[in-house]
PDB file as gemmi writes it, atoms N, CA and C in Angstrom:
CRYST1    1.000    1.000    1.000  90.00  90.00  90.00 P 1                      
ATOM      1  N   UNK A   1     151.260 189.227  81.444  1.00  0.00           N  
ATOM      2  CA  UNK A   1     151.711 190.332  81.687  1.00  0.00           C  
ATOM      3  C   UNK A   1     151.273 191.513  80.497  1.00  0.00           C  
ATOM      4  N   UNK A   2     150.899 192.534  80.974  1.00  0.00           N  
ATOM      5  CA  UNK A   2     150.008 193.876  79.659  1.00  0.00           C  
ATOM      6  C   UNK A   2     151.314 194.259  79.204  1.00  0.00           C  
ATOM      7  N   UNK A   3     151.083 195.122  78.117  1.00  0.00           N  
ATOM      8  CA  UNK A   3     152.191 195.668  77.670  1.00  0.00           C  
ATOM      9  C   UNK A   3     152.697 197.023  78.254  1.00  0.00           C  
ATOM     10  N   UNK A   4     151.626 197.452  79.075  1.00  0.00           N  
ATOM     11  CA  UNK A   4     152.580 198.392  80.191  1.00  0.00           C  
ATOM     12  C   UNK A   4     153.451 197.810  81.196  1.00  0.00           C  
ATOM     13  N   UNK A   5     152.642 196.488  81.639  1.00  0.00           N  
ATOM     14  CA  UNK A   5     153.803 196.417  82.816  1.00  0.00           C  
ATOM     15  C   UNK A   5     155.181 195.768  81.727  1.00  0.00           C  
ATOM     16  N   UNK A   6     154.948 195.436  80.845  1.00  0.00           N  
ATOM     17  CA  UNK A   6     156.407 194.792  79.964  1.00  0.00           C  
ATOM     18  C   UNK A   6     157.177 196.034  80.002  1.00  0.00           C  
ATOM     19  N   UNK A   7     156.338 197.241  79.909  1.00  0.00           N  
ATOM     20  CA  UNK A   7     156.941 198.156  79.197  1.00  0.00           C  
ATOM     21  C   UNK A   7     157.903 199.230  80.650  1.00  0.00           C  
ATOM     22  N   UNK A   8     157.397 198.824  81.713  1.00  0.00           N  
ATOM     23  CA  UNK A   8     157.514 199.261  83.186  1.00  0.00           C  
ATOM     24  C   UNK A   8     158.958 198.219  83.446  1.00  0.00           C  
ATOM     25  N   UNK A   9     158.936 196.914  83.014  1.00  0.00           N  
ATOM     26  CA  UNK A   9     159.988 196.034  83.676  1.00  0.00           C  
ATOM     27  C   UNK A   9     161.573 196.203  82.889  1.00  0.00           C  
ATOM     28  N   UNK A  10     161.066 196.449  81.240  1.00  0.00           N  
ATOM     29  CA  UNK A  10     161.932 197.015  80.212  1.00  0.00           C  
ATOM     30  C   UNK A  10     162.903 198.296  80.613  1.00  0.00           C  
ATOM     31  N   UNK A  11     161.609 199.196  80.997  1.00  0.00           N  
ATOM     32  CA  UNK A  11     162.302 200.346  81.403  1.00  0.00           C  
ATOM     33  C   UNK A  11     163.345 200.475  82.536  1.00  0.00           C  
ATOM     34  N   UNK A  12     162.558 199.563  83.942  1.00  0.00           N  
ATOM     35  CA  UNK A  12     163.600 199.349  84.949  1.00  0.00           C  
ATOM     36  C   UNK A  12     164.773 198.955  84.665  1.00  0.00           C  
ATOM     37  N   UNK A  13     164.851 197.435  84.218  1.00  0.00           N  
ATOM     38  CA  UNK A  13     166.180 197.366  83.603  1.00  0.00           C  
ATOM     39  C   UNK A  13     167.025 197.877  83.159  1.00  0.00           C  
ATOM     40  N   UNK A  14     166.360 198.272  82.006  1.00  0.00           N  
ATOM     41  CA  UNK A  14     167.432 199.659  81.090  1.00  0.00           C  
ATOM     42  C   UNK A  14     168.019 200.424  82.049  1.00  0.00           C  
ATOM     43  N   UNK A  15     167.824 201.049  82.918  1.00  0.00           N  
ATOM     44  CA  UNK A  15     168.014 202.109  83.826  1.00  0.00           C  
ATOM     45  C   UNK A  15     168.764 201.686  84.800  1.00  0.00           C  
ATOM     46  N   UNK A  16     168.439 200.014  84.912  1.00  0.00           N  
ATOM     47  CA  UNK A  16     169.697 199.589  85.860  1.00  0.00           C  
ATOM     48  C   UNK A  16     171.136 199.300  85.437  1.00  0.00           C  
ATOM     49  N   UNK A  17     170.810 198.641  84.053  1.00  0.00           N  
ATOM     50  CA  UNK A  17     171.660 198.507  83.534  1.00  0.00           C  
ATOM     51  C   UNK A  17     172.537 199.735  82.791  1.00  0.00           C  
ATOM     52  N   UNK A  18     171.936 201.039  82.335  1.00  0.00           N  
ATOM     53  CA  UNK A  18     172.738 201.910  81.703  1.00  0.00           C  
ATOM     54  C   UNK A  18     172.766 203.146  82.335  1.00  0.00           C  
ATOM     55  N   UNK A  19     172.889 202.988  83.801  1.00  0.00           N  
ATOM     56  CA  UNK A  19     173.144 204.066  84.504  1.00  0.00           C  
ATOM     57  C   UNK A  19     174.474 204.610  84.491  1.00  0.00           C  
ATOM     58  N   UNK A  20     174.755 206.016  85.106  1.00  0.00           N  
ATOM     59  CA  UNK A  20     175.911 206.954  85.215  1.00  0.00           C  
ATOM     60  C   UNK A  20     177.437 206.455  85.778  1.00  0.00           C  
ATOM     61  N   UNK A  21     176.956 205.152  86.847  1.00  0.00           N  
ATOM     62  CA  UNK A  21     178.198 204.460  86.997  1.00  0.00           C  
ATOM     63  C   UNK A  21     178.265 203.298  86.203  1.00  0.00           C  
ATOM     64  N   UNK A  22     177.604 202.660  85.785  1.00  0.00           N  
ATOM     65  CA  UNK A  22     177.989 201.527  85.137  1.00  0.00           C  
ATOM     66  C   UNK A  22     178.746 202.343  83.550  1.00  0.00           C  
ATOM     67  N   UNK A  23     178.114 203.095  83.268  1.00  0.00           N  
ATOM     68  CA  UNK A  23     178.508 203.750  81.959  1.00  0.00           C  
ATOM     69  C   UNK A  23     180.153 204.256  81.923  1.00  0.00           C  
ATOM     70  N   UNK A  24     180.203 204.929  83.073  1.00  0.00           N  
ATOM     71  CA  UNK A  24     181.778 205.146  83.867  1.00  0.00           C  
ATOM     72  C   UNK A  24     182.375 204.284  83.664  1.00  0.00           C  
ATOM     73  N   UNK A  25     182.157 202.955  84.250  1.00  0.00           N  
ATOM     74  CA  UNK A  25     182.859 202.087  84.317  1.00  0.00           C  
ATOM     75  C   UNK A  25     183.618 201.099  83.065  1.00  0.00           C  
ATOM     76  N   UNK A  26     182.286 201.387  81.894  1.00  0.00           N  
ATOM     77  CA  UNK A  26     182.595 200.463  80.835  1.00  0.00           C  
ATOM     78  C   UNK A  26     183.588 201.356  79.817  1.00  0.00           C  
ATOM     79  N   UNK A  27     183.842 202.688  80.182  1.00  0.00           N  
ATOM     80  CA  UNK A  27     185.235 203.360  79.280  1.00  0.00           C  
ATOM     81  C   UNK A  27     186.506 203.342  80.129  1.00  0.00           C  
ATOM     82  N   UNK A  28     186.457 202.397  81.293  1.00  0.00           N  
ATOM     83  CA  UNK A  28     188.066 202.365  81.906  1.00  0.00           C  
ATOM     84  C   UNK A  28     188.554 201.132  81.347  1.00  0.00           C  
ATOM     85  N   UNK A  29     189.770 201.256  81.723  1.00  0.00           N  
ATOM     86  CA  UNK A  29     190.357 199.941  81.488  1.00  0.00           C  
ATOM     87  C   UNK A  29     190.452 198.598  82.328  1.00  0.00           C  
ATOM     88  N   UNK A  30     189.923 198.873  83.516  1.00  0.00           N  
ATOM     89  CA  UNK A  30     189.040 198.003  84.703  1.00  0.00           C  
ATOM     90  C   UNK A  30     188.464 197.309  83.806  1.00  0.00           C  
ATOM     91  N   UNK A  31     187.879 197.435  82.710  1.00  0.00           N  
ATOM     92  CA  UNK A  31     186.659 197.009  82.031  1.00  0.00           C  
ATOM     93  C   UNK A  31     187.845 196.218  80.643  1.00  0.00           C  
ATOM     94  N   UNK A  32     188.161 197.452  79.965  1.00  0.00           N  
ATOM     95  CA  UNK A  32     188.352 196.617  78.792  1.00  0.00           C  
ATOM     96  C   UNK A  32     189.969 195.968  78.855  1.00  0.00           C  
ATOM     97  N   UNK A  33     190.430 196.060  79.713  1.00  0.00           N  
ATOM     98  CA  UNK A  33     191.766 194.965  80.026  1.00  0.00           C  
ATOM     99  C   UNK A  33     191.476 193.788  79.930  1.00  0.00           C  
ATOM    100  N   UNK A  34     190.974 193.257  80.826  1.00  0.00           N  
ATOM    101  CA  UNK A  34     190.137 191.747  80.756  1.00  0.00           C  
ATOM    102  C   UNK A  34     189.124 191.557  79.605  1.00  0.00           C  
ATOM    103  N   UNK A  35     188.023 193.055  79.297  1.00  0.00           N  
ATOM    104  CA  UNK A  35     186.958 192.287  77.699  1.00  0.00           C  
ATOM    105  C   UNK A  35     188.170 191.724  76.970  1.00  0.00           C  
ATOM    106  N   UNK A  36     189.867 193.094  76.492  1.00  0.00           N  
ATOM    107  CA  UNK A  36     189.951 192.479  75.648  1.00  0.00           C  
ATOM    108  C   UNK A  36     191.052 190.942  75.385  1.00  0.00           C  
ATOM    109  N   UNK A  37     191.167 190.781  76.724  1.00  0.00           N  
ATOM    110  CA  UNK A  37     192.122 189.613  77.195  1.00  0.00           C  
ATOM    111  C   UNK A  37     191.338 188.398  77.148  1.00  0.00           C  
ATOM    112  N   UNK A  38     189.589 188.256  76.906  1.00  0.00           N  
ATOM    113  CA  UNK A  38     188.583 186.814  76.681  1.00  0.00           C  
ATOM    114  C   UNK A  38     189.212 186.444  75.754  1.00  0.00           C  
ATOM    115  N   UNK A  39     190.020 186.595  75.030  1.00  0.00           N  
ATOM    116  CA  UNK A  39     190.279 186.156  73.649  1.00  0.00           C  
ATOM    117  C   UNK A  39     191.345 184.782  73.830  1.00  0.00           C  
ATOM    118  N   UNK A  40     192.208 185.216  74.811  1.00  0.00           N  
ATOM    119  CA  UNK A  40     193.108 183.672  75.616  1.00  0.00           C  
ATOM    120  C   UNK A  40     191.997 182.799  75.867  1.00  0.00           C  
ATOM    121  N   UNK A  41     191.340 182.664  76.667  1.00  0.00           N  
ATOM    122  CA  UNK A  41     190.326 181.584  77.483  1.00  0.00           C  
ATOM    123  C   UNK A  41     189.226 181.140  76.408  1.00  0.00           C  
ATOM    124  N   UNK A  42     188.937 182.162  75.450  1.00  0.00           N  
ATOM    125  CA  UNK A  42     187.892 181.090  74.358  1.00  0.00           C  
ATOM    126  C   UNK A  42     188.783 180.856  73.151  1.00  0.00           C  
ATOM    127  N   UNK A  43     190.180 181.093  72.879  1.00  0.00           N  
ATOM    128  CA  UNK A  43     190.524 180.460  71.858  1.00  0.00           C  
ATOM    129  C   UNK A  43     191.375 178.739  72.512  1.00  0.00           C  
ATOM    130  N   UNK A  44     191.203 179.052  74.005  1.00  0.00           N  
ATOM    131  CA  UNK A  44     191.994 177.996  74.606  1.00  0.00           C  
ATOM    132  C   UNK A  44     190.668 176.637  74.696  1.00  0.00           C  
ATOM    133  N   UNK A  45     189.538 177.319  74.998  1.00  0.00           N  
ATOM    134  CA  UNK A  45     188.295 176.460  75.132  1.00  0.00           C  
ATOM    135  C   UNK A  45     188.039 175.974  73.810  1.00  0.00           C  
ATOM    136  N   UNK A  46     188.084 176.670  72.888  1.00  0.00           N  
ATOM    137  CA  UNK A  46     187.910 175.783  71.208  1.00  0.00           C  
ATOM    138  C   UNK A  46     188.934 174.815  70.988  1.00  0.00           C  
ATOM    139  N   UNK A  47     190.030 175.081  71.527  1.00  0.00           N  
ATOM    140  CA  UNK A  47     190.899 174.552  71.065  1.00  0.00           C  
ATOM    141  C   UNK A  47     190.840 173.008  71.878  1.00  0.00           C  
ATOM    142  N   UNK A  48     190.292 173.115  72.876  1.00  0.00           N  
ATOM    143  CA  UNK A  48     190.084 171.598  73.793  1.00  0.00           C  
ATOM    144  C   UNK A  48     189.238 170.859  72.574  1.00  0.00           C  
ATOM    145  N   UNK A  49     188.702 171.497  71.877  1.00  0.00           N  
ATOM    146  CA  UNK A  49     187.606 170.319  71.079  1.00  0.00           C  
ATOM    147  C   UNK A  49     188.402 169.989  69.817  1.00  0.00           C  
ATOM    148  N   UNK A  50     189.112 170.829  69.110  1.00  0.00           N  
ATOM    149  CA  UNK A  50     189.148 171.450  67.595  1.00  0.00           C  
ATOM    150  C   UNK A  50     190.801 170.922  67.591  1.00  0.00           C  
ATOM    151  N   UNK A  51     191.621 170.819  68.205  1.00  0.00           N  
ATOM    152  CA  UNK A  51     192.976 171.053  68.479  1.00  0.00           C  
ATOM    153  C   UNK A  51     193.510 169.583  68.503  1.00  0.00           C  
ATOM    154  N   UNK A  52     194.392 168.419  67.984  1.00  0.00           N  
ATOM    155  CA  UNK A  52     194.882 167.594  68.440  1.00  0.00           C  
ATOM    156  C   UNK A  52     195.952 167.475  69.109  1.00  0.00           C  
ATOM    157  N   UNK A  53     195.700 166.788  70.246  1.00  0.00           N  
ATOM    158  CA  UNK A  53     197.385 166.615  71.503  1.00  0.00           C  
ATOM    159  C   UNK A  53     198.233 166.739  70.585  1.00  0.00           C  
ATOM    160  N   UNK A  54     198.914 166.449  69.593  1.00  0.00           N  
ATOM    161  CA  UNK A  54     200.061 166.232  68.827  1.00  0.00           C  
ATOM    162  C   UNK A  54     200.357 167.942  68.402  1.00  0.00           C  
ATOM    163  N   UNK A  55     199.328 168.448  68.573  1.00  0.00           N  
ATOM    164  CA  UNK A  55     199.886 170.106  67.810  1.00  0.00           C  
ATOM    165  C   UNK A  55     200.074 170.681  68.985  1.00  0.00           C  
ATOM    166  N   UNK A  56     199.645 170.218  69.892  1.00  0.00           N  
ATOM    167  CA  UNK A  56     199.970 171.248  71.465  1.00  0.00           C  
ATOM    168  C   UNK A  56     201.281 171.616  71.551  1.00  0.00           C  
ATOM    169  N   UNK A  57     201.539 172.791  72.695  1.00  0.00           N  
ATOM    170  CA  UNK A  57     202.948 173.452  73.220  1.00  0.00           C  
ATOM    171  C   UNK A  57     203.190 172.943  74.122  1.00  0.00           C  
ATOM    172  N   UNK A  58     203.632 171.966  74.536  1.00  0.00           N  
ATOM    173  CA  UNK A  58     203.870 171.899  75.881  1.00  0.00           C  
ATOM    174  C   UNK A  58     204.567 173.184  76.619  1.00  0.00           C  
ATOM    175  N   UNK A  59     205.593 173.573  76.169  1.00  0.00           N  
ATOM    176  CA  UNK A  59     206.282 175.006  76.642  1.00  0.00           C  
ATOM    177  C   UNK A  59     204.763 176.359  76.911  1.00  0.00           C  
ATOM    178  N   UNK A  60     204.262 176.509  75.405  1.00  0.00           N  
ATOM    179  CA  UNK A  60     203.340 177.647  75.863  1.00  0.00           C  
ATOM    180  C   UNK A  60     202.172 177.277  76.739  1.00  0.00           C  
ATOM    181  N   UNK A  61     201.654 176.348  76.930  1.00  0.00           N  
ATOM    182  CA  UNK A  61     200.994 176.038  77.633  1.00  0.00           C  
ATOM    183  C   UNK A  61     201.176 175.926  79.548  1.00  0.00           C  
ATOM    184  N   UNK A  62     202.267 175.198  79.651  1.00  0.00           N  
ATOM    185  CA  UNK A  62     202.922 175.970  80.821  1.00  0.00           C  
ATOM    186  C   UNK A  62     203.148 177.254  81.448  1.00  0.00           C  
ATOM    187  N   UNK A  63     203.291 177.751  80.295  1.00  0.00           N  
ATOM    188  CA  UNK A  63     203.730 179.349  80.389  1.00  0.00           C  
ATOM    189  C   UNK A  63     202.021 180.338  80.849  1.00  0.00           C  
ATOM    190  N   UNK A  64     201.324 179.473  80.312  1.00  0.00           N  
ATOM    191  CA  UNK A  64     199.961 180.004  80.130  1.00  0.00           C  
ATOM    192  C   UNK A  64     199.210 179.903  81.796  1.00  0.00           C  
ATOM    193  N   UNK A  65     199.456 178.504  81.883  1.00  0.00           N  
ATOM    194  CA  UNK A  65     198.840 178.269  83.400  1.00  0.00           C  
ATOM    195  C   UNK A  65     199.687 179.311  84.559  1.00  0.00           C  
ATOM    196  N   UNK A  66     200.912 179.305  84.348  1.00  0.00           N  
ATOM    197  CA  UNK A  66     201.859 179.861  85.291  1.00  0.00           C  
ATOM    198  C   UNK A  66     200.988 181.527  85.052  1.00  0.00           C  
ATOM    199  N   UNK A  67     200.913 182.109  83.988  1.00  0.00           N  
ATOM    200  CA  UNK A  67     200.198 183.451  83.772  1.00  0.00           C  
ATOM    201  C   UNK A  67     199.384 183.582  84.036  1.00  0.00           C  
ATOM    202  N   UNK A  68     198.356 182.825  84.152  1.00  0.00           N  
ATOM    203  CA  UNK A  68     196.749 182.940  84.735  1.00  0.00           C  
ATOM    204  C   UNK A  68     196.513 182.908  86.209  1.00  0.00           C  
ATOM    205  N   UNK A  69     197.962 182.229  86.933  1.00  0.00           N  
ATOM    206  CA  UNK A  69     197.369 181.910  88.085  1.00  0.00           C  
ATOM    207  C   UNK A  69     198.193 183.040  88.626  1.00  0.00           C  
ATOM    208  N   UNK A  70     199.676 183.867  88.055  1.00  0.00           N  
ATOM    209  CA  UNK A  70     199.933 184.935  88.476  1.00  0.00           C  
ATOM    210  C   UNK A  70     198.881 186.370  88.803  1.00  0.00           C  
ATOM    211  N   UNK A  71     198.123 186.149  87.548  1.00  0.00           N  
ATOM    212  CA  UNK A  71     197.199 187.040  87.215  1.00  0.00           C  
ATOM    213  C   UNK A  71     195.981 186.965  87.887  1.00  0.00           C  
ATOM    214  N   UNK A  72     195.264 186.097  88.251  1.00  0.00           N  
ATOM    215  CA  UNK A  72     194.606 185.732  89.070  1.00  0.00           C  
ATOM    216  C   UNK A  72     194.476 186.118  90.838  1.00  0.00           C  
ATOM    217  N   UNK A  73     195.840 185.705  90.945  1.00  0.00           N  
ATOM    218  CA  UNK A  73     196.024 186.337  92.193  1.00  0.00           C  
ATOM    219  C   UNK A  73     196.218 188.193  92.138  1.00  0.00           C  
ATOM    220  N   UNK A  74     196.861 188.446  90.904  1.00  0.00           N  
ATOM    221  CA  UNK A  74     196.988 189.834  90.776  1.00  0.00           C  
ATOM    222  C   UNK A  74     195.410 190.850  91.168  1.00  0.00           C  
ATOM    223  N   UNK A  75     194.602 189.818  90.009  1.00  0.00           N  
ATOM    224  CA  UNK A  75     193.149 190.807  89.878  1.00  0.00           C  
ATOM    225  C   UNK A  75     192.647 190.982  91.627  1.00  0.00           C  
ATOM    226  N   UNK A  76     193.054 189.938  92.615  1.00  0.00           N  
ATOM    227  CA  UNK A  76     192.398 190.127  93.921  1.00  0.00           C  
ATOM    228  C   UNK A  76     193.222 190.570  94.791  1.00  0.00           C  
ATOM    229  N   UNK A  77     194.176 191.216  94.389  1.00  0.00           N  
ATOM    230  CA  UNK A  77     195.297 191.713  95.082  1.00  0.00           C  
ATOM    231  C   UNK A  77     195.104 193.476  94.881  1.00  0.00           C  
ATOM    232  N   UNK A  78     194.770 194.041  93.826  1.00  0.00           N  
ATOM    233  CA  UNK A  78     194.497 195.216  93.470  1.00  0.00           C  
ATOM    234  C   UNK A  78     193.009 196.236  93.744  1.00  0.00           C  
ATOM    235  N   UNK A  79     193.406 197.438  93.883  1.00  0.00           N  
ATOM    236  CA  UNK A  79     191.901 197.896  94.815  1.00  0.00           C  
ATOM    237  C   UNK A  79     191.568 198.702  93.582  1.00  0.00           C  
ATOM    238  N   UNK A  80     190.696 199.172  93.339  1.00  0.00           N  
ATOM    239  CA  UNK A  80     189.279 198.075  93.656  1.00  0.00           C  
ATOM    240  C   UNK A  80     189.561 196.543  92.801  1.00  0.00           C  
ATOM    241  N   UNK A  81     189.074 195.481  93.433  1.00  0.00           N  
ATOM    242  CA  UNK A  81     189.431 194.243  92.800  1.00  0.00           C  
ATOM    243  C   UNK A  81     188.734 194.107  91.589  1.00  0.00           C  
ATOM    244  N   UNK A  82     189.517 193.239  90.624  1.00  0.00           N  
ATOM    245  CA  UNK A  82     188.620 193.275  89.014  1.00  0.00           C  
ATOM    246  C   UNK A  82     188.140 192.056  89.313  1.00  0.00           C  
ATOM    247  N   UNK A  83     186.987 191.460  89.447  1.00  0.00           N  
ATOM    248  CA  UNK A  83     186.047 190.467  89.497  1.00  0.00           C  
ATOM    249  C   UNK A  83     186.318 190.093  87.760  1.00  0.00           C  
ATOM    250  N   UNK A  84     186.030 191.029  86.673  1.00  0.00           N  
ATOM    251  CA  UNK A  84     185.978 190.452  85.842  1.00  0.00           C  
ATOM    252  C   UNK A  84     187.235 189.696  85.211  1.00  0.00           C  
ATOM    253  N   UNK A  85     188.289 190.317  85.600  1.00  0.00           N  
ATOM    254  CA  UNK A  85     189.900 189.958  85.285  1.00  0.00           C  
ATOM    255  C   UNK A  85     189.999 188.656  85.675  1.00  0.00           C  
ATOM    256  N   UNK A  86     189.581 188.707  87.136  1.00  0.00           N  
ATOM    257  CA  UNK A  86     189.883 187.111  87.952  1.00  0.00           C  
ATOM    258  C   UNK A  86     188.950 185.794  87.038  1.00  0.00           C  
ATOM    259  N   UNK A  87     187.807 186.014  86.466  1.00  0.00           N  
ATOM    260  CA  UNK A  87     187.112 185.427  85.879  1.00  0.00           C  
ATOM    261  C   UNK A  87     187.538 185.369  84.418  1.00  0.00           C  
ATOM    262  N   UNK A  88     187.980 185.808  84.081  1.00  0.00           N  
ATOM    263  CA  UNK A  88     189.045 185.490  82.814  1.00  0.00           C  
ATOM    264  C   UNK A  88     189.922 184.337  83.045  1.00  0.00           C  
ATOM    265  N   UNK A  89     191.055 185.080  84.148  1.00  0.00           N  
ATOM    266  CA  UNK A  89     191.797 184.044  84.401  1.00  0.00           C  
ATOM    267  C   UNK A  89     191.700 182.726  85.091  1.00  0.00           C  
ATOM    268  N   UNK A  90     190.127 182.715  85.230  1.00  0.00           N  
ATOM    269  CA  UNK A  90     189.911 180.999  85.488  1.00  0.00           C  
ATOM    270  C   UNK A  90     189.735 180.382  84.633  1.00  0.00           C  
ATOM    271  N   UNK A  91     188.520 181.034  83.834  1.00  0.00           N  
ATOM    272  CA  UNK A  91     188.027 180.153  82.882  1.00  0.00           C  
ATOM    273  C   UNK A  91     189.758 179.946  81.986  1.00  0.00           C  
ATOM    274  N   UNK A  92     190.609 180.528  81.622  1.00  0.00           N  
ATOM    275  CA  UNK A  92     192.204 180.234  81.002  1.00  0.00           C  
ATOM    276  C   UNK A  92     192.765 178.894  81.806  1.00  0.00           C  
ATOM    277  N   UNK A  93     193.025 179.557  83.194  1.00  0.00           N  
ATOM    278  CA  UNK A  93     193.035 178.264  84.162  1.00  0.00           C  
ATOM    279  C   UNK A  93     192.948 177.293  83.527  1.00  0.00           C  
ATOM    280  N   UNK A  94     191.611 176.841  83.542  1.00  0.00           N  
ATOM    281  CA  UNK A  94     190.952 175.715  83.517  1.00  0.00           C  
ATOM    282  C   UNK A  94     191.329 175.094  82.160  1.00  0.00           C  
ATOM    283  N   UNK A  95     191.013 176.275  81.336  1.00  0.00           N  
ATOM    284  CA  UNK A  95     191.150 175.509  80.111  1.00  0.00           C  
ATOM    285  C   UNK A  95     192.626 174.938  79.532  1.00  0.00           C  
ATOM    286  N   UNK A  96     193.305 175.883  80.091  1.00  0.00           N  
ATOM    287  CA  UNK A  96     195.174 175.652  79.559  1.00  0.00           C  
ATOM    288  C   UNK A  96     195.387 174.451  80.752  1.00  0.00           C  
ATOM    289  N   UNK A  97     194.915 173.989  81.778  1.00  0.00           N  
ATOM    290  CA  UNK A  97     195.149 172.817  82.486  1.00  0.00           C  
ATOM    291  C   UNK A  97     194.834 171.445  81.732  1.00  0.00           C  
ATOM    292  N   UNK A  98     193.469 172.087  80.939  1.00  0.00           N  
ATOM    293  CA  UNK A  98     192.987 171.089  80.446  1.00  0.00           C  
ATOM    294  C   UNK A  98     193.717 170.503  79.253  1.00  0.00           C  
ATOM    295  N   UNK A  99     194.448 171.724  78.394  1.00  0.00           N  
ATOM    296  CA  UNK A  99     195.413 171.038  77.307  1.00  0.00           C  
ATOM    297  C   UNK A  99     196.600 170.463  77.861  1.00  0.00           C  
ATOM    298  N   UNK A 100     196.785 170.923  79.057  1.00  0.00           N  
ATOM    299  CA  UNK A 100     198.389 170.266  79.617  1.00  0.00           C  
ATOM    300  C   UNK A 100     197.670 169.137  79.848  1.00  0.00           C  
ATOM    301  N   UNK A 101     196.874 168.148  80.281  1.00  0.00           N  
ATOM    302  CA  UNK A 101     196.181 167.348  80.554  1.00  0.00           C  
ATOM    303  C   UNK A 101     196.479 166.603  79.617  1.00  0.00           C  
ATOM    304  N   UNK A 102     196.040 166.923  78.167  1.00  0.00           N  
ATOM    305  CA  UNK A 102     196.161 166.318  76.757  1.00  0.00           C  
ATOM    306  C   UNK A 102     197.489 166.167  76.233  1.00  0.00           C  
ATOM    307  N   UNK A 103     198.187 167.137  76.483  1.00  0.00           N  
ATOM    308  CA  UNK A 103     199.490 167.318  75.862  1.00  0.00           C  
ATOM    309  C   UNK A 103     200.178 166.071  76.893  1.00  0.00           C  
ATOM    310  N   UNK A 104     200.394 165.873  78.654  1.00  0.00           N  
ATOM    311  CA  UNK A 104     201.107 165.092  78.730  1.00  0.00           C  
ATOM    312  C   UNK A 104     200.473 163.658  78.630  1.00  0.00           C  
ATOM    313  N   UNK A 105     199.152 163.641  78.623  1.00  0.00           N  
ATOM    314  CA  UNK A 105     198.410 162.011  77.847  1.00  0.00           C  
ATOM    315  C   UNK A 105     198.819 161.465  76.834  1.00  0.00           C  
ATOM    316  N   UNK A 106     199.210 162.628  76.014  1.00  0.00           N  
ATOM    317  CA  UNK A 106     199.777 162.164  74.585  1.00  0.00           C  
ATOM    318  C   UNK A 106     200.493 162.154  74.146  1.00  0.00           C  
ATOM    319  N   UNK A 107     201.985 162.624  74.903  1.00  0.00           N  
ATOM    320  CA  UNK A 107     203.356 162.471  74.878  1.00  0.00           C  
ATOM    321  C   UNK A 107     203.782 161.376  75.590  1.00  0.00           C  
ATOM    322  N   UNK A 108     203.215 161.432  77.434  1.00  0.00           N  
ATOM    323  CA  UNK A 108     203.980 160.617  78.152  1.00  0.00           C  
ATOM    324  C   UNK A 108     202.885 159.246  78.852  1.00  0.00           C  
ATOM    325  N   UNK A 109     201.856 159.690  78.499  1.00  0.00           N  
ATOM    326  CA  UNK A 109     200.965 158.457  79.295  1.00  0.00           C  
ATOM    327  C   UNK A 109     200.847 157.471  78.379  1.00  0.00           C  
ATOM    328  N   UNK A 110     200.319 157.805  77.066  1.00  0.00           N  
ATOM    329  CA  UNK A 110     199.707 156.571  75.972  1.00  0.00           C  
ATOM    330  C   UNK A 110     201.176 156.315  75.293  1.00  0.00           C  
ATOM    331  N   UNK A 111     202.320 157.156  75.193  1.00  0.00           N  
ATOM    332  CA  UNK A 111     203.710 156.807  74.803  1.00  0.00           C  
ATOM    333  C   UNK A 111     203.415 157.152  73.417  1.00  0.00           C  
ATOM    334  N   UNK A 112     202.636 158.299  72.297  1.00  0.00           N  
ATOM    335  CA  UNK A 112     202.682 158.420  71.190  1.00  0.00           C  
ATOM    336  C   UNK A 112     203.997 159.176  70.957  1.00  0.00           C  
ATOM    337  N   UNK A 113     204.786 159.729  71.492  1.00  0.00           N  
ATOM    338  CA  UNK A 113     205.604 160.793  71.522  1.00  0.00           C  
ATOM    339  C   UNK A 113     207.256 159.080  71.003  1.00  0.00           C  
ATOM    340  N   UNK A 114     207.134 158.359  71.814  1.00  0.00           N  
ATOM    341  CA  UNK A 114     208.096 157.118  70.994  1.00  0.00           C  
ATOM    342  C   UNK A 114     207.678 156.794  69.714  1.00  0.00           C  
ATOM    343  N   UNK A 115     206.412 156.459  69.388  1.00  0.00           N  
ATOM    344  CA  UNK A 115     206.292 155.924  68.174  1.00  0.00           C  
ATOM    345  C   UNK A 115     206.599 156.724  67.103  1.00  0.00           C  
ATOM    346  N   UNK A 116     206.531 158.516  67.451  1.00  0.00           N  
ATOM    347  CA  UNK A 116     207.115 158.897  66.422  1.00  0.00           C  
ATOM    348  C   UNK A 116     208.623 159.479  66.076  1.00  0.00           C  
ATOM    349  N   UNK A 117     209.326 158.931  66.933  1.00  0.00           N  
ATOM    350  CA  UNK A 117     210.762 159.388  66.928  1.00  0.00           C  
ATOM    351  C   UNK A 117     211.468 157.676  66.180  1.00  0.00           C  
ATOM    352  N   UNK A 118     210.569 156.395  66.525  1.00  0.00           N  
ATOM    353  CA  UNK A 118     211.535 155.195  65.950  1.00  0.00           C  
ATOM    354  C   UNK A 118     210.446 155.592  64.054  1.00  0.00           C  
TER     355      UNK A 118                                                      
END                                                                             
């Protein structure tokens, strides 16, 4: 592709990304709420590899599973539908279910909790 063709393609992509309605959306709570909320699923995904199962909090993991399930439903019930919020909570739900599985496996399936008490 020539420089002119590349320049025109880049200009088309830029004009589609940075149009007035997209920039207007960027300055709303409809965008910044879920964007700032993405810290929770990012931390949960990182913890899947970095956190040992003995340090996982069962009550907190349960609360986060319930929290994400509620807000997945909420993100689809509001008008306009907030797919960014939905995606954030889908990722968090999956990560927290993974953490919950690791917690249950460590404490109840493998029996490590009994060894700690003895």
